[in-house]
N, C-alpha and C positions, 0 to 999 in steps of 0.2 A: 747351535743346538736345534735339531729338527723338531717339529711339532707333531705330536701323535693325536689322532682323532679316533673316536668310536661312536657308534650309533646304530640305528636300524634302517634297513633298506628293503627293497623287494625286487624280484625279477619281473620283467615284462612278460606278459603271457597272453596269447600263445607265444612259444619260443621264438626269439629273434636273434639276428646277428647285427652288430654295429660295426661299420668300417667306413673309411673315406670313400671307397669305391663301390660299396654295397655288395661286396664279395660275401658269399655264404659259407666259405671254408673257414673252419676253426681248428686250431691245433690243440692237442692235449696240453694241459698245464699242470703245474704242481698242485696237488690236492688242496682244495679250499682257497686257492689264489685265483683271482680273476684279473686278467690284464685290462688296464684302463685304456679306453678309446677316446673318451671325451671328459674334459675337466672345465667346467663352465662356472663363472661367477655371475650369478643372477642379480645380486645386490651386495652391499657392503658386508652383511653377516650371513649370506646364503650362498653356498657353493654346492654344486651338483657334480658328482663323479658318476660316470656310466661306463661299465665294462663292455668288452666286445661281445659277451653272451648275454647282455641286456640286464645286468644288475644295476639298480639305481641307488646311489648312496648319497643322501643329503648330509652335508656338513654344515650344521647351524648351531646357534645358541638358543634355539626355540625350546619350549617345554614339550614334553612328549606328545601331548594332544595336538599342539599346533604343528609339530613335525609330521604327525600322521595326516593332518589335514592337508599340508603341502604336498606330501607324496600322493595322496588320493586325487588331488587337483591335477598333478602331473599325469597320473595314470588315466584319469578321466579325459584329459586333453588328447592323449595318444589314442584312447579308445574311440573318441568321436572323430578324429582327424586322420587316423592311420589304419588301425585294424580293430574290429570288434573284440572285446575282451570282457573282463569283469574286474571290479575293484578288489584290491587285496583285503583279506581279513587280518586284523592285527594279531589274532590269536595264533594263526597257523601259517600265514603267507609271508610274514616279515621275518627277516633273518639279521642277526647281529653282524656288524662288520668292524674292522680295524684298519686304519690307514696311517701311514707315516709320510709326511711331506718329502717329496723327492723320489718316492718309490713309484714303479710303473705298474703296480698291481694293488688290489684290495684283498685283505684276508676276510673271507665270508664264512660264518659259522651257522649252525642249524638254528631254526627258530625254537624258542623255549616252549611255546604253547602247543606245539604239534608239528606234523610233517605233512604239508599239503602236496597235492599233485603238482602245483606250481613250482615248489621247491624241489620235489623228488626229481622232476624232469632234468633240472640243471645239476643237481649233485651227482647224478650218474656219471658225470664227466670225471669225477674224482676217484673212481674206483676201477681198478683193472677189470673186475668181473662185470661191470655194467657199462664201461666206456663204449662198447660197440653199439649199445642201445641209444646212447646219446648221439653218436655219430650218424645214426640212421634216422634220427628224429627230424621231421619236417620243420624247417625254420623260415621265417620271413626276414628278408634283408632290409636294412634301412641305412642310409648314409648318415654320417655325422653332421652334414650340412642340414639335412632335413630334420634330424633329431634336435639339433640346436634351435631351429625355428619353432618346433613344437614346445620345447622347454621355455623359450622366450614368451610364447603365447600363453602357456600355463601360468607364468609369473604375472602376466597381465590380469588374468583372472584372480590370482592370489592377492593382488593389490587392491581388488574391489570386492568386498565381502558379499554384496548382494549378488553380483554376477557369479562369484565363486559358488555360492549356495545353489544357484540355478544349475551350474555345470555339474556339481556333485550329485544333484538329484538326477540329472541326465545320465551321469556315470552309473548310478544305481539302477536306472532303468535299462541301460545297456547290459549291466550285470544279469539282471533278471531275464532279459531276452536271450543272452548267451547261454543261460541255464534252461531255457525252454519254458519259462514261466511267463507266457504271453499276456494273460489278463493283468497280472501284477505290473508287468512292464508298461502296458497300455495306460493304466491308471496313473502311474508315476509320470509318464510323459504328458498325459492330459492335464496334470496339475500345472505344468509349465505353460501349456497352450492356454488354458483358462486364465492364468495369471496375466499373460501378455494381452489377451482380449480385454480383461478388466482395466489394465493400465492404459491401453489405447482408448478405451471408452472414457475413463476418467480424464484423460488429457483432452479429449474432444469436448466433453461437458464443460470443462474449465474454460475453454475458448469461446463458449456461447455467451451472448449478451443476455443473461438471465439473472435473476435475484439469487442471493445465496440459499434461500429456502428451496427454490426450484432446482438448483443444482444438487442440493442434498437429496431431494426426491429422486432425481434422475440417477444418483450414485447409490441409492439404497437397494440392498439385495432383496428386501422384502417387496419391492415393487418392480425391480428390473432384474430379470434372470439373464443368464448368458445368451440364451436364444434371442431375447429382446435386444441385447447389445449388438449381437451379430447383424440382426436385421436393420437396426437403426444406423449402425456404421456403414452398412451397405447403401442405405437410402442417402446417407450423407456423402457418399462418394469416397469413403475412407477404406472401403473393401471392394475389390473388383468381383465379378461373378464367380470366377474360378475359386477365389479365396473363400467367399461366402459358402459355396457348395462344399468345399473341402472341410471347412470348420463345422458346418452343420452335419456332414456325414460322420465326422469323428465324434461330435456331441451325442449323436443318436446311438453310436456304438457304446459310448461311455454309459449312457442311460440303460441300455440293454444289459450291460455287464452288472450294473448295480441293482437294477430292479428285476431282471429276468434271468440272471445267472448265465448270460450268453458267453460262449467260449469264442474268443477272437482267434482269427487265423494268424499265422506268422506274418503274412502280407499286411494285414490290418494293423498289427502291433508295430511293424516297422514303418508304416505310413505315419503313425502318430509320433514314433520315436524320431524319425528323420525330420519331421516338421518342427518338433520341439527343439531339436538340436540346431536347426537353422535359425530359429528365433533367438536362441541364446547367444549364438555367435553374432547375429545381426545387432543385437543390443550391445554386445561388447564393442563391436566395430563402429557403430553409429550413434551409441548413447540413446538419449531419450527422444532423439529425432527420427528413430526408425519407425517404419509402418508395417503392420501385418498386411502385406499386399503381394499379389502375384504368387499365391501359394496353391499350386495344383498338386494333389497327392501323387506320389511316385508311381503307384499302381495304375492310376489313370494316365499318366504320361507314357508308361510302357504300353498301354493298350491303344493309345492314339497313333 
């Protein structure tokens, strides 16, 4: 007797195609049926199905909120490592699916909470009247090998709640940037950068041969601001000149946003976003031994 599964999933967006070769060609299929291209077991109770037109369907025993978190971690990983996008909204971007073991397709239904552009683009495939719009839609191709790597990396984040929380914040920042909300994106990204500076500073203070009271004073926000931490870490050789200048530039932009209602440019927003993304992945890959070092802003690199 075969096992039947049901749940909620979402399409990758902007539209993609998944195949072993990275071919962008897709054939019309039976309405509401998506052909499976990848079936991956990430853990004992977590299985991820991905269709050729980019529908991600987690088969898990997780409660709804945790299942939503897992999917957003997956989308955030793909957003940061593959193509900029935005995290899905539960109300409109998620669609119900049904799957029976042994089938080579997933049945995908409409989202209950609404019909987003994300879903509308893909469901045009199922109607004779709109199929030609779907065929002409620009799509990004991705190989199953690359996608498997991204999913495995997403699961590394999922297994560490602190790192996952940072990644989800970055995912939200990318979402805001994708929608053109540069100031909001900058501030979300800066929260990550500031947190990493504080963690580097606290780790350095703990390494000093000082009394507990002296260490508490050095770690106090009432006495030591982010600007002080950046300068002190630079004097201690924990930050190189490029990193110090990059962090100070972003810090001043943050202050201008908050105090002077400064409107950041797309380039400034992406500088902070790319830096925060690099820091989150460095922490995942190197743990607490990572350093905020050798960080020159992308715009400065392009001009050099």
